[in-house]
C-alpha positions in Angstrom: -10.8 26.2 0.1 -6.5 24.2 -0.9 -6.0 21.0 1.0 -3.0 18.8 0.8 -3.1 15.6 2.2 -0.9 11.8 1.9 -3.7 7.9 1.7 -2.7 4.9 0.2 -4.2 3.4 -2.5 -7.6 1.2 -2.1 -9.9 -0.5 -4.0 -13.9 -0.4 -2.9 -14.8 -3.6 -2.0 -18.1 -2.9 -4.3 -17.1 -2.5 -7.4 -13.1 -4.5 -7.1 -12.7 -4.7 -11.0 -12.8 -1.2 -11.4 -13.1 1.7 -8.3 -9.9 3.3 -6.6 -10.0 6.1 -4.5 -8.2 7.8 -1.9 -9.6 8.9 1.5 -9.6 11.8 2.7 -8.2 12.7 6.5 -10.7 12.4 9.5 -10.9 15.5 11.1 -9.4 17.2 7.1 -13.4 14.8 6.0 -15.7 17.0 8.2 -14.3 20.7 7.6 -15.3 19.5 3.7 -18.3 18.4 4.9 -19.1 21.2 7.1 -17.7 24.0 4.7 -19.6 22.8 1.5 -23.1 21.7 3.8 -25.0 24.0 1.7 -23.4 23.3 -1.5 -23.3 19.8 -1.5 -24.5 17.5 -4.5 -26.4 14.4 -5.1 -24.7 12.0 -2.1 -23.3 14.5 -0.4 -20.5 15.1 -3.2 -19.0 17.4 -3.3 -16.8 18.7 -6.4 -13.0 19.4 -6.8 -9.8 20.3 -8.6 -7.6 17.3 -7.6 -3.9 16.9 -8.7 -1.9 13.6 -7.6 1.8 14.9 -8.6 2.1 16.9 -12.7 -2.2 15.5 -12.9 -4.7 17.6 -12.7 -8.7 17.2 -13.2 -12.3 17.6 -12.3 -13.9 15.4 -10.7 -16.1 14.9 -7.5 -15.5 13.5 -4.4 -18.1 11.6 -2.7 -18.5 10.6 1.6 -18.4 7.0 2.5 -20.4 4.4 5.3 -16.9 5.8 8.0 -17.6 9.7 7.7 -14.4 10.1 5.4 -14.3 11.7 1.7 -13.6 10.0 -0.9 -11.4 10.5 -4.3 -12.0 8.4 -7.7 -8.6 7.5 -9.2 -9.2 6.9 -12.6 -6.9 4.7 -14.3 -5.4 8.0 -16.4 -4.8 9.5 -13.8 -2.5 5.8 -12.1 -1.3 5.5 -15.0 0.0 9.4 -15.6 1.6 8.6 -11.7 2.3 5.0 -11.4 -0.2 5.5 -8.8 -1.0 1.3 -7.7 -3.5 -0.4 -5.3 -2.2 0.1 -1.9 0.9 2.7 -3.3 1.1 5.9 -1.6 -0.5 9.2 -3.0 -0.2 12.3 -1.6 -3.3 14.7 -3.4 -4.1 17.9 -3.0 -8.0 18.9 -3.5 -9.5 22.5 -4.2 -12.9 22.8 -3.4 -15.4 23.8 -6.1 -18.5 25.9 -5.9 -16.9 27.2 -2.7 
């Protein structure tokens, strides 16, 4: 399964010094949860191949307390793609292990 979505880069309040994310829209998060339930890993994480702009990497998305999945945006990706906190991001995810 591949999905594409638009989001806003945000800083995780619990670890503001280091962690920036994009959240997957609610409807897509519900679809992912239903599809991956039998394969979910620790903390409900789902392995993905993510692409933002020209940068592709493997990571995991994590369910938040709101039910939406969060895509972590590591520094190398943010720098390569010019992503900034509160700025827009378009991401494409390919779910692995499904």
